[in-house]
TITORPA-468531 format. One line per field, with one value per residue (C-alpha): x, y, z. Coordinates in steps of 0.02 Angstrom, whole numbers, always signed. Layout:
% TITORPA-468531
east	c(X,...);
north	c(Y,...);
up	c(Z,...);
This chain:
% TITORPA-468531
east	c(+4445,+4410,+4238,+4171,+4051,+3896,+3937,+3811,+3814,+3789,+3786,+3903,+3878,+3990,+3985,+4121,+4191,+4291,+4209,+4278,+4142,+4084,+4128,+4301,+4359,+4313,+4435,+4297,+4272,+4120,+3985,+4060,+3960,+4011,+4026,+4043,+4149,+4132,+4064,+4046,+4196,+4200,+4324,+4421,+4596,+4750,+4724,+4884,+4894,+5022,+5098,+4941,+4823,+4766,+4747,+4755,+4676,+4641,+4513,+4572,+4474,+4449,+4657,+4654,+4746,+4645,+4685,+4551,+4584,+4541,+4430,+4341,+4373,+4421,+4550,+4632,+4830,+4853,+4787,+4814,+4887,+4928,+4795,+4879,+4821,+4899,+4995,+5133,+5222,+5397,+5518,+5538,+5365,+5370,+5206,+5256,+5124,+5092,+5036,+4936,+4915,+5109,+5159,+5300,+5329,+5329,+5395,+5305,+5370,+5253,+5252,+5198,+5379,+5370,+5528,+5519,+5590,+5549,+5473,+5556,+5619,+5759,+5724,+5546,+5390,+5288,+5099,+5021,+5087,+4955,+5022,+5148,+5241,+5385,+5498,+5581,+5747,+5674,+5661,+5501,+5380,+5279,+5152,+5124,+4968,+4863,+4674,+4557,+4637,+4784,+4851,+5040,+5072,+5273,+5301,+5323,+5192,+5117,+5239,+5303,+5460,+5579,+5669,+5816,+5817,+5951,+5846,+5969,+5946,+5783,+5732,+5583,+5542,+5383,+5354,+5224,+5067,+4909,+4891,+4965,+4873,+4875,+5035,+5069,+5222,+5246,+5329,+5473,+5510,+5515,+5356,+5275,+5091,+5038,+4877,+4852,+4642,+4689,+4713,+4587,+4723,+4846,+5014,+5155,+5328,+5489,+5588,+5778,+5917,+5939,+5750,+5722,+5583,+5567,+5459,+5309,+5163,+4963,+4886,+4709,+4612,+4553,+4611,+4584,+4613,+4731,+4758,+4816,+4893,+4835,+4939,+4898,+4942,+4760,+4777,+4636,+4593,+4469,+4338,+4154,+4177,+4321,+4373,+4475,+4602,+4718,+4895,+4893,+4757,+4595,+4458,+4398,+4286,+4205,+4170,+4020,+4028,+3865,+3983,+4107,+4292,+4449,+4567,+4599,+4733,+4717,+4746,+4668,+4761,+4789,+4774,+4645,+4514,+4525,+4492,+4414,+4407,+4240,+4199,+4103,+4127,+4257,+4214,+4287,+4253,+4337,+4414,+4476,+4630,+4777,+4877,+5092,+5119,+5266,+5185,+5273,+5388,+5264,+5282,+5418,+5540,+5615,+5683,+5831,+5803,+5882,+5829,+5883,+5847,+5749,+5697,+5512,+5544,+5622,+5629,+5629,+5687,+5657,+5757,+5625,+5763,+5829,+5733,+5597,+5595,+5473,+5487,+5378,+5388,+5261,+5130,+5134,+5174,+5271,+5312,+5431,+5419,+5324,+5328,+5272,+5452,+5527,+5396,+5234,+5130,+4983,+5028,+5119,+5073,+4946,+5014,+4995,+5097,+5171,+5297,+5339,+5497,+5489,+5360,+5491,+5416,+5547,+5478,+5294,+5156,+4981,+4940,+5045,+5000,+4814,+4850,+4920,+4792,+4680,+4548,+4650,+4839,+4927,+5013,+5138,+5208,+5278,+5186,+5250,+5158,+4977,+4954,+4964,+4881,+4757,+4710,+4889,+4967,+5077,+5258,+5366,+5557,+5584,+5404,+5427,+5259,+5201,+5105,+5067,+5175,+5338,+5404,+5435,+5545,+5556,+5750,+5770,+5824,+5890,+6051,+6201,+6327,+6233,+6114,+6017,+6046,+6017,+6088,+5916,+5942,+5884,+5795,+5772,+5759,+5601,+5523,+5594,+5597,+5714,+5643,+5715,+5576,+5609,+5578,+5577,+5717,+5800,+5825,+5819,+5859,+5805,+5894,+5773,+5863,+5993,+6164,+6272,+6188,+6222,+6043,+6104,+6281,+6199,+6098,+6149,+6110,+6081,+6069,+6037,+6053,+6003,+6102,+6077,+6240,+6210,+6263,+6199,+6060,+6120,+6297,+6474,+6538,+6634,+6490,+6399,+6586,+6597,+6421,+6432,+6593,+6480,+6329,+6411,+6258,+6292,+6231,+6248,+6147,+6198,+6049,+5955,+6146,+6110,+6270,+6390,+6510,+6449,+6596,+6702,+6599,+6666,+6843,+6822,+6744,+6862,+6958,+6811,+6763,+6586,+6519,+6465,+6439,+6321,+6284,+6127,+6034,+5966,+6030);
north	c(+3519,+3611,+3702,+3796,+3924,+4005,+4163,+4312,+4445,+4608,+4776,+4888,+5068,+5204,+5384,+5476,+5632,+5785,+5822,+5663,+5572,+5388,+5351,+5455,+5411,+5258,+5135,+5005,+4891,+4965,+4858,+4754,+4684,+4644,+4460,+4377,+4236,+4176,+4182,+4127,+4186,+4275,+4411,+4418,+4520,+4530,+4480,+4443,+4367,+4245,+4249,+4137,+4270,+4147,+4260,+4222,+4291,+4272,+4260,+4318,+4235,+4082,+4052,+4027,+4072,+4033,+4014,+4062,+3993,+4054,+3915,+3970,+3860,+3887,+3785,+3816,+3849,+3855,+3799,+3867,+4034,+4130,+4244,+4289,+4482,+4558,+4453,+4490,+4379,+4398,+4385,+4180,+4152,+4157,+4225,+4334,+4348,+4470,+4361,+4457,+4340,+4261,+4470,+4407,+4446,+4263,+4177,+4047,+3927,+3845,+3680,+3761,+3784,+3924,+4041,+4178,+4351,+4470,+4436,+4582,+4751,+4780,+4657,+4696,+4573,+4673,+4721,+4627,+4631,+4710,+4743,+4746,+4808,+4720,+4873,+4838,+4791,+4662,+4759,+4744,+4886,+4832,+4908,+4856,+4922,+4841,+4831,+4742,+4701,+4762,+4674,+4615,+4761,+4814,+4938,+5125,+5132,+5094,+5111,+5059,+4972,+4904,+4745,+4756,+4658,+4525,+4514,+4557,+4734,+4795,+4978,+5085,+5189,+5290,+5324,+5454,+5391,+5336,+5179,+5146,+4996,+5000,+5025,+5028,+5084,+5149,+5013,+5141,+5103,+5310,+5327,+5253,+5277,+5242,+5262,+5311,+5280,+5323,+5495,+5476,+5516,+5437,+5484,+5485,+5470,+5487,+5326,+5355,+5244,+5143,+5125,+5254,+5380,+5568,+5712,+5676,+5735,+5712,+5608,+5605,+5659,+5494,+5344,+5162,+4994,+4906,+4960,+4970,+5046,+5023,+5066,+5242,+5289,+5276,+5236,+5118,+5149,+5045,+5140,+5124,+5082,+5072,+5238,+5289,+5439,+5483,+5514,+5701,+5649,+5697,+5573,+5526,+5380,+5259,+5073,+5015,+4856,+4744,+4715,+4850,+4820,+4776,+4765,+4759,+4689,+4678,+4507,+4375,+4324,+4492,+4584,+4690,+4597,+4709,+4574,+4645,+4545,+4620,+4557,+4374,+4389,+4379,+4494,+4531,+4669,+4677,+4848,+4964,+4974,+4842,+4814,+4852,+4749,+4617,+4442,+4286,+4234,+4196,+4073,+4221,+4177,+4031,+4138,+4237,+4432,+4583,+4747,+4928,+5086,+5207,+5385,+5328,+5151,+4989,+4891,+4723,+4639,+4444,+4379,+4224,+4181,+4244,+4394,+4385,+4514,+4566,+4713,+4758,+4942,+5014,+4876,+4892,+4728,+4785,+4604,+4616,+4482,+4361,+4191,+4009,+3927,+4032,+4001,+3943,+4091,+4032,+4075,+4225,+4409,+4497,+4624,+4823,+4842,+4706,+4774,+4691,+4721,+4639,+4486,+4345,+4203,+4213,+4379,+4387,+4260,+4302,+4167,+4223,+4392,+4340,+4249,+4394,+4544,+4595,+4735,+4889,+4814,+4912,+4818,+4912,+4854,+4866,+4894,+4723,+4638,+4702,+4570,+4426,+4532,+4663,+4817,+4873,+5028,+5045,+5133,+5181,+5196,+5381,+5384,+5443,+5413,+5418,+5273,+5225,+5362,+5289,+5385,+5267,+5282,+5182,+5141,+5061,+4889,+4815,+4725,+4827,+4680,+4509,+4454,+4329,+4242,+4368,+4495,+4504,+4582,+4466,+4610,+4749,+4939,+5009,+4831,+4808,+4923,+4927,+5034,+5145,+5160,+5283,+5206,+5350,+5453,+5276,+5238,+5048,+5020,+4837,+4832,+4717,+4609,+4732,+4777,+4905,+5051,+5222,+5261,+5160,+5227,+5392,+5355,+5445,+5421,+5251,+5175,+4974,+4903,+4739,+4731,+4539,+4439,+4300,+4244,+4281,+4369,+4502,+4562,+4474,+4514,+4640,+4734,+4732,+4816,+4946,+5003,+4989,+5100,+5221,+5243,+5185,+5103,+5101,+4917,+4815,+4641,+4523,+4441,+4333,+4267,+4084,+3988,+4146,+4140,+4310,+4306,+4344,+4539,+4550,+4510,+4644,+4779,+4742,+4895,+5009,+5124,+5144,+4996,+4846,+4689,+4586,+4398,+4304,+4161,+4252,+4126);
up	c(+5628,+5495,+5473,+5340,+5369,+5258,+5202,+5263,+5138,+5214,+5103,+5174,+5218,+5162,+5200,+5088,+5159,+5140,+4949,+4878,+4754,+4778,+4599,+4589,+4780,+4874,+4919,+4907,+4748,+4654,+4696,+4832,+4989,+5183,+5188,+5359,+5342,+5508,+5670,+5851,+5928,+6088,+6040,+5877,+5840,+5760,+5553,+5470,+5297,+5219,+5041,+4961,+5048,+5187,+5350,+5515,+5684,+5846,+5964,+6117,+6257,+6180,+6174,+5988,+5820,+5677,+5509,+5357,+5183,+5008,+4983,+5129,+5259,+5443,+5559,+5707,+5686,+5873,+6039,+6204,+6108,+6284,+6230,+6063,+6010,+5859,+5728,+5587,+5459,+5435,+5293,+5340,+5341,+5547,+5623,+5747,+5882,+6056,+6177,+6281,+6423,+6416,+6417,+6268,+6102,+6005,+5816,+5775,+5634,+5515,+5598,+5762,+5871,+5964,+6022,+6139,+6069,+6217,+6363,+6475,+6483,+6582,+6703,+6728,+6632,+6502,+6533,+6406,+6212,+6108,+5926,+5808,+5646,+5564,+5461,+5291,+5402,+5492,+5657,+5764,+5849,+5973,+6096,+6277,+6368,+6496,+6470,+6604,+6760,+6810,+6939,+6940,+6835,+6858,+6704,+6751,+6630,+6469,+6296,+6141,+6113,+5962,+5950,+5849,+5664,+5724,+5893,+6011,+6052,+6142,+6159,+6230,+6098,+6171,+6346,+6356,+6294,+6405,+6320,+6155,+6046,+5875,+5742,+5573,+5469,+5277,+5163,+5146,+5326,+5361,+5440,+5594,+5636,+5818,+5892,+6081,+6117,+6315,+6258,+6070,+5955,+5835,+5803,+5663,+5707,+5594,+5606,+5625,+5552,+5726,+5739,+5876,+5842,+5826,+5743,+5838,+5745,+5779,+5644,+5690,+5835,+5858,+5929,+5851,+5901,+5745,+5591,+5433,+5276,+5070,+4920,+4898,+5060,+5166,+5347,+5417,+5581,+5698,+5823,+5807,+5604,+5486,+5482,+5315,+5307,+5196,+5214,+5242,+5396,+5338,+5348,+5170,+5209,+5329,+5318,+5422,+5489,+5581,+5747,+5803,+5734,+5820,+5685,+5488,+5382,+5174,+5112,+4980,+4813,+4747,+4913,+4869,+4999,+5155,+5318,+5483,+5648,+5736,+5923,+5867,+5701,+5570,+5380,+5223,+5074,+4917,+4889,+4742,+4832,+4895,+5042,+5067,+5216,+5229,+5211,+5178,+5037,+4898,+4750,+4672,+4811,+4732,+4631,+4651,+4706,+4742,+4825,+4772,+4878,+4805,+4877,+4877,+4943,+4910,+4733,+4733,+4567,+4550,+4439,+4344,+4187,+4032,+3986,+4109,+4284,+4393,+4495,+4649,+4699,+4836,+4822,+4612,+4529,+4366,+4254,+4115,+3968,+4071,+3997,+4043,+3987,+4121,+4259,+4304,+4320,+4407,+4589,+4545,+4563,+4469,+4364,+4387,+4233,+4098,+3994,+3825,+3728,+3576,+3491,+3484,+3592,+3726,+3778,+3712,+3778,+3763,+3892,+4020,+4009,+3998,+4173,+4239,+4189,+4305,+4314,+4280,+4227,+4102,+3941,+3861,+3707,+3530,+3361,+3317,+3468,+3453,+3308,+3442,+3610,+3622,+3712,+3762,+3734,+3597,+3640,+3475,+3487,+3586,+3666,+3858,+3963,+4119,+4192,+4386,+4411,+4340,+4194,+4067,+3897,+3735,+3706,+3513,+3549,+3389,+3287,+3201,+3166,+3192,+3053,+2990,+2812,+2685,+2794,+2874,+3066,+3191,+3278,+3139,+3199,+3248,+3291,+3483,+3634,+3790,+3935,+4056,+4228,+4344,+4517,+4644,+4580,+4510,+4327,+4278,+4096,+4026,+3854,+3782,+3631,+3564,+3541,+3584,+3474,+3472,+3576,+3710,+3736,+3757,+3898,+4062,+4261,+4231,+4389,+4345,+4172,+4121,+3970,+3849,+3808,+3670,+3524,+3376,+3429,+3543,+3602,+3641,+3815,+3721,+3663,+3812,+3908,+3780,+3800,+4001,+3975,+3877,+3980,+4164,+4225,+4444,+4440,+4285,+4257,+4115,+4052,+3937,+3902,+3867,+3856,+3865,+4020,+4124,+4219,+4042,+4060,+4253,+4213,+4065,+4168,+4325,+4297,+4273,+4428,+4457,+4366,+4484,+4394,+4459,+4396,+4437,+4358,+4181,+4065);
């Protein structure tokens, strides 16, 4: 049965530390207030957000998992939850739960069907599983302490474990803690943060390729219950208040909550709301920053996606169609030429950065840009686009800029051969841009509508290239192959290819070593 709770607005009390000013450094959105979303529980825990931003959480003594929806209603997702504690979504949309009472790790599909992933280690039952984090490979780290009644314990201590991505291998990765509890990993999968409130300390570890941990380091001289991380690398501990530590282990802020918090996660439609479980209640507050945790596949998942490894985390490419792309990198969303003819953008992720290559209607859609914009969205476009869209930053051919930590270079995009009647190019020189964007050391070239220009052929060290291939507006397969042989991208995606057969390009470059041609649905 669904219930709607009246919201109780409570002003948040913030203590800003380490010399930061409130206006410049607060992770909380300006003017934000703490909101009590629901109450009347016994002990809330384990918040986790799905793709829509709905948040699931547990009420351990009442043996339930609840679901809070964006419209403010609460429902019971699962009764008899075996005193489930920590929750986390995998990439398939299954909710993984640490069942403290069941002493097992389970996966729950959207229909409520339960699969046991782990219930013993070397033949011995776990203590009382507490919290978990899923790494970028799909492996699961989880803690196994015991609070309260310690009868029936058969383990030789309270430890941390890792379940391999194929769910076939379980290893113990930490065996020297007093009582491990919350844990969270960095989005690049290289660092794990684990708290030991039994020792009143929180540690960081280097994650090795096989899931084992090394290089243990003290992160904070403070224990915690649940934890989370934001897109700036700040770590959120729960110990009396929500304690915010920067990536260097310095406490920079405290977020006071009316009740003692037990766990935190980011959720909401744009991922910029912090949800807090706190004893008998469930709270939220709007944030300046956003979360970076894995969430169930969202509306963009119906499109093809590729992941490119970089030295600063994974770059996810979503192939929307024609000339339209979306990049996800370190919590940022970058839309390239978003247009309504290729996708319904109603529920697509809001943009941190929008790149527009030129003013034609299959690349510039002012209504979609308005839909994707939020406070702080950066818009990069050409001079010719400014008649239709306001508030953007113009980049001219040859300009170089750094936006949101990304180096962006504007490459000329124009026709040399193909002309309209009267010898007017479909895309005159100076009117359009291609963009080279550097993501963590990887250079990605989105060419826009262009031909195999001298400027294109002079590019170097391109890791990923998107080259247009459709007549009469851009290039033939032969022209694309000519350009590719000149600047040698490691991965080449033909896009904007209309009725042109992209397999012709594969054949043309079959003997070109070092160039991998990938065909995606980009007609």
